KOLDREN-478955 format. One line per 3 residues: number of its first residue (from 0); their letters; for each residue x negated, y negated, z of N, C-alpha, C. Coordinates in steps of 0.02 Angstrom, whole numbers, plus 50000, padded with zeros to 5 digits. Layout:
NUM> a> X/Y/Z/X/Y/Z/X/Y/Z | ...
//
This chain:
0> xxx> 49857/51040/47513/49833/51058/47446/49857/51082/47398 | 49889/51144/47418/49976/51149/47363/50004/51105/47358 | 50037/51073/47391/50062/51022/47368/50042/50983/47304
3> xxx> 49974/50954/47339/49952/50910/47292/49944/50953/47196 | 49936/51024/47221/49953/51056/47159/50008/51049/47116 | 50074/51078/47156/50142/51071/47124/50156/51007/47093
6> xxx> 50121/50935/47138/50133/50879/47099/50095/50847/47037 | 50032/50917/47021/50004/50901/46945/50033/50929/46901 | 50057/50983/46931/50084/51019/46880/50167/50994/46847
9> xxx> 50192/50962/46914/50263/50915/46902/50264/50872/46850 | 50170/50830/46843/50148/50806/46819/50170/50841/46745 | 50125/50860/46727/50117/50896/46677/50164/50915/46638
12> xxx> 50213/50939/46676/50273/50994/46655/50337/50938/46612 | 50329/50874/46628/50359/50817/46605/50319/50809/46543 | 50286/50833/46500/50280/50814/46436/50311/50889/46396
15> xxx> 50326/50935/46412/50365/50991/46410/50430/50954/46402 | 50457/50930/46419/50518/50944/46465/50546/50889/46400 | 50505/50849/46347/50532/50830/46281/50517/50760/46318
18> xxx> 50500/50708/46385/50480/50646/46400/50458/50596/46329 | 50466/50570/46313/50426/50517/46258/50381/50467/46302 | 50356/50496/46369/50299/50442/46365/50253/50473/46441
21> xxx> 50180/50484/46449/50149/50523/46473/50145/50498/46539 | 50156/50561/46568/50151/50602/46656/50115/50528/46665 | 50128/50519/46740/50056/50483/46768/50047/50502/46824
24> xxx> 49972/50530/46858/49961/50562/46927/49949/50481/46949 | 49954/50494/47009/49948/50460/47090/49900/50468/47120 | 49873/50406/47163/49805/50434/47203/49797/50495/47228
27> xxx> 49871/50505/47282/49862/50570/47308/49861/50661/47268 | 49875/50641/47205/49868/50698/47154/49780/50697/47137 | 49776/50650/47149/49711/50639/47118/49640/50687/47151
30> xxx> 49667/50634/47217/49617/50665/47288/49642/50736/47290 | 49685/50795/47279/49710/50851/47292/49680/50892/47238 | 49651/50853/47192/49590/50887/47119/49556/50886/47136
33> xxx> 49505/50833/47192/49449/50802/47218/49430/50850/47231 | 49456/50878/47293/49448/50916/47367/49444/51014/47313 | 49494/51019/47278/49505/51068/47242/49429/51080/47202
36> xxx> 49383/51019/47176/49333/51032/47153/49279/51036/47195 | 49263/50996/47233/49237/50998/47316/49235/51099/47329 | 49298/51142/47356/49306/51172/47384/49287/51227/47314
39> xxx> 49272/51232/47236/49277/51275/47193/49221/51336/47215 | 49248/51390/47220/49190/51450/47239/49153/51460/47169 | 49157/51427/47122/49123/51451/47071/49138/51414/47040
42> xxx> 49054/51415/46976/49062/51370/46914/49137/51389/46862 | 49142/51451/46859/49204/51443/46827/49306/51404/46855 | 49267/51432/46909/49332/51396/46947/49319/51297/46956
45> xxx> 49236/51289/46963/49241/51201/46974/49268/51175/46893 | 49220/51201/46837/49229/51167/46769/49320/51192/46748 | 49359/51239/46788/49439/51210/46762/49451/51169/46812
48> xxx> 49429/51151/46903/49451/51072/46945/49443/51033/46918 | 49376/51042/46881/49352/50965/46845/49405/50946/46782 | 49409/50977/46758/49491/50981/46678/49526/50968/46724
51> xxx> 49542/51009/46755/49635/50949/46823/49612/50848/46835 | 49554/50862/46850/49521/50788/46890/49531/50743/46846 | 49497/50781/46762/49475/50741/46714/49559/50741/46692
54> xxx> 49610/50770/46698/49657/50758/46677/49701/50708/46701 | 49700/50708/46792/49751/50694/46809/49687/50612/46825 | 49639/50605/46810/49593/50536/46817/49632/50491/46764
57> xxx> 49654/50541/46692/49675/50478/46626/49728/50476/46631 | 49768/50500/46670/49857/50494/46683/49871/50433/46729 | 49808/50420/46776/49804/50375/46811/49857/50288/46813
60> xxx> 49878/50242/46863/49883/50201/46816/49820/50124/46802 | 49806/50174/46858/49746/50122/46904/49688/50143/46831 | 49667/50046/46820/49597/50080/46774/49523/50093/46771
63> xxx> 49513/50087/46838/49438/50119/46868/49467/50194/46877 | 49506/50216/46873/49517/50329/46883/49513/50326/46824 | 49550/50279/46766/49547/50298/46682/49486/50298/46649
66> xxx> 49447/50251/46667/49365/50250/46644/49320/50317/46695 | 49331/50306/46755/49279/50392/46766/49306/50450/46722 | 49387/50447/46719/49402/50516/46696/49352/50513/46616
69> xxx> 49377/50436/46582/49329/50460/46496/49267/50466/46541 | 49218/50438/46567/49183/50450/46587/49150/50506/46598 | 49177/50530/46629/49194/50647/46657/49155/50674/46597
72> xxx> 49256/50651/46577/49223/50686/46477/49205/50691/46412 | 49177/50639/46439/49135/50594/46386/49069/50627/46403 | 49014/50641/46464/48994/50686/46494/48981/50733/46458
75> xxx> 49037/50779/46453/49051/50836/46468/49066/50884/46413 | 49096/50825/46343/49081/50841/46312/49069/50884/46240 | 49003/50885/46270/48965/50917/46225/48940/50980/46260
78> xxx> 48979/51021/46326/48971/51053/46352/49008/51118/46326 | 49061/51080/46263/49142/51129/46248/49108/51194/46223 | 49162/51263/46237/49132/51316/46213/49188/51330/46183
81> xxx> 49234/51296/46164/49271/51350/46129/49326/51285/46104 | 49324/51311/46031/49405/51273/45994/49458/51225/46043 | 49484/51251/46063/49528/51266/46131/49516/51188/46183
84> xxx> 49443/51211/46196/49417/51150/46266/49402/51104/46240 | 49383/51088/46156/49370/51032/46148/49423/50992/46131 | 49480/51056/46079/49529/51007/46076/49573/50990/46138
87> xxx> 49553/50996/46196/49624/50949/46245/49543/50914/46264 | 49497/50901/46245/49473/50840/46282/49454/50783/46255 | 49470/50789/46195/49454/50734/46117/49562/50687/46146
90> xxx> 49583/50769/46166/49667/50729/46165/49671/50699/46241 | 49638/50741/46279/49599/50692/46371/49580/50620/46340 | 49545/50610/46266/49487/50540/46297/49549/50501/46260
93> xxx> 49587/50542/46192/49651/50489/46164/49669/50438/46236 | 49695/50456/46287/49768/50466/46334/49731/50426/46340 | 49663/50421/46385/49621/50389/46412/49619/50292/46388
96> xxx> 49611/50304/46334/49572/50239/46296/49660/50223/46276 | 49725/50271/46246/49766/50230/46246/49812/50210/46293 | 49792/50232/46386/49772/50196/46454/49764/50145/46457
99> xxx> 49676/50141/46429/49665/50038/46423/49676/50016/46393 | 49694/50043/46349/49755/49992/46286/49707/49973/46199 | 49640/50044/46220/49594/50035/46131/49627/50082/46090
102> xxx> 49682/50078/46072/49709/50107/46017/49668/50129/45984 | 49649/50095/45947/49616/50115/45898/49547/50154/45909 | 49537/50145/45963/49502/50228/45984/49515/50289/45985
105> xxx> 49576/50259/46042/49642/50334/46066/49654/50373/45971 | 49684/50305/45931/49678/50360/45865/49640/50413/45808 | 49572/50375/45831/49526/50429/45795/49537/50485/45831
108> xxx> 49508/50476/45941/49519/50529/45970/49559/50578/45916 | 49634/50564/45914/49702/50580/45895/49686/50640/45854 | 49656/50605/45802/49645/50647/45729/49615/50669/45732
111> xxx> 49564/50674/45741/49498/50750/45774/49542/50795/45824 | 49579/50776/45855/49627/50829/45920/49660/50870/45871 | 49703/50823/45825/49725/50855/45769/49715/50906/45715
114> xxx> 49673/50874/45707/49620/50927/45650/49605/50999/45671 | 49605/50993/45723/49595/51066/45787/49641/51092/45774 | 49690/51079/45815/49766/51098/45816/49791/51064/45785
117> xxx> 49814/51058/45715/49873/51006/45682/49926/50979/45723 | 49967/51055/45757/50065/51044/45743/50070/51053/45840 | 50008/50996/45869/50004/50993/45944/50026/50961/45969
120> xxx> 50091/50993/46012/50167/50952/46035/50160/50885/46069 | 50101/50899/46125/50052/50847/46143/50053/50787/46110 | 49988/50801/46087/49981/50754/46013/50008/50721/45994
123> xxx> 50055/50752/45967/50084/50728/45935/50142/50679/45955 | 50167/50695/46016/50197/50678/46070/50166/50575/46083 | 50089/50609/46066/50053/50512/46079/50023/50502/46030
126> xxx> 50035/50536/45973/50048/50484/45917/50083/50441/45906 | 50149/50471/45940/50203/50428/45920/50190/50376/45951 | 50176/50398/45998/50203/50347/46070/50131/50265/46034
129> xxx> 50094/50293/46028/50046/50253/45981/50056/50201/45913 | 50107/50274/45878/50152/50215/45823/50179/50187/45844 | 50231/50189/45893/50273/50165/45948/50258/50068/45959
132> xxx> 50205/50098/45999/50152/50053/46038/50128/49979/46017 | 50105/50004/45930/50057/49956/45884/50115/49936/45851 | 50181/49965/45866/50231/49938/45776/50271/49869/45869
135> xxx> 50261/49889/45924/50292/49849/45946/50274/49788/45941 | 50183/49788/45962/50136/49742/45991/50164/49677/45910 | 50138/49724/45860/50136/49690/45799/50189/49681/45799
138> xxx> 50272/49684/45810/50304/49652/45829/50304/49572/45872 | 50287/49576/45925/50275/49543/45966/50219/49459/45967 | 50147/49515/45882/50130/49459/45891/50151/49449/45821
141> xxx> 50176/49470/45786/50207/49398/45734/50295/49334/45753 | 50306/49363/45810/50356/49322/45863/50324/49280/45866 | 50247/49306/45885/50221/49236/45954/50179/49183/45861
144> xxx> 50180/49213/45817/50139/49166/45778/50201/49119/45738 | 50268/49157/45720/50304/49154/45691/50381/49073/45753 | 50349/49091/45829/50346/49038/45871/50313/48957/45851
147> xxx> 50250/49000/45852/50218/48953/45865/50216/48907/45806 | 50215/48930/45732/50243/48870/45695/50310/48854/45675 | 50350/48902/45698/50426/48855/45722/50384/48796/45764
150> xxx> 50373/48776/45829/50335/48738/45847/50290/48702/45806 | 50296/48682/45774/50219/48672/45751/50266/48620/45715 | 50323/48634/45676/50346/48607/45632/50409/48584/45630
153> xxx> 50421/48578/45734/50473/48548/45757/50446/48483/45765 | 50359/48498/45831/50338/48450/45827/50304/48388/45743 | 50276/48428/45712/50250/48364/45652/50312/48337/45612
156> xxx> 50391/48382/45614/50448/48348/45610/50466/48317/45654 | 50471/48300/45696/50468/48233/45764/50445/48182/45764 | 50369/48199/45726/50289/48144/45708/50336/48089/45656
159> xxx> 50360/48142/45592/50387/48106/45542/50438/48056/45540 | 50478/48096/45590/50535/48072/45596/50531/48004/45652 | 50468/48014/45705/50455/47923/45724/50469/47894/45682
162> xxx> 50384/47918/45633/50349/47850/45608/50400/47816/45555 | 50432/47872/45519/50486/47824/45462/50553/47788/45509 | 50536/47801/45545/50615/47776/45610/50563/47664/45615
165> xxx> 50481/47717/45622/50462/47629/45622/50452/47564/45581 | 50459/47609/45504/50421/47597/45459/50477/47544/45445 | 50535/47561/45462/50601/47528/45426/50624/47464/45476
168> x> 50595/47464/45554/50576/47408/45567/50562/47326/45535
//
């Protein structure tokens, strides 16, 4: 289990090294966190372990893990007993929705998180990633639309050229 906890903390520490990507958790880390929840000796340890498990789940590349993490966080959200816990859950929910491609919901949750702590580096990093992803998706969309109009123009031009050449005969 210590190996899984070490992998978890290595994944988390990538945020503090200035990485521009979100950390990723694999099935082994998630399994280690699940074991930690099962072996928790008291309610406080269990709650801490559940937060680590939620963190690992929303940072997974597997959509079913991400959805499970979102569900766990939403179910426990009303039980947050400090602004720090609220901030953390809002951030993790934003990460989960970002991973699922729901950028609008992710941005809403991130804005709420930044209301709690405006200069939190993790949230600001996710905000930058959201902006970059939105811009990139927007540019791809524009390229597709431009390409489609170009193709339509090319086809229309070909039809007009063919029609005018057949009239000349």
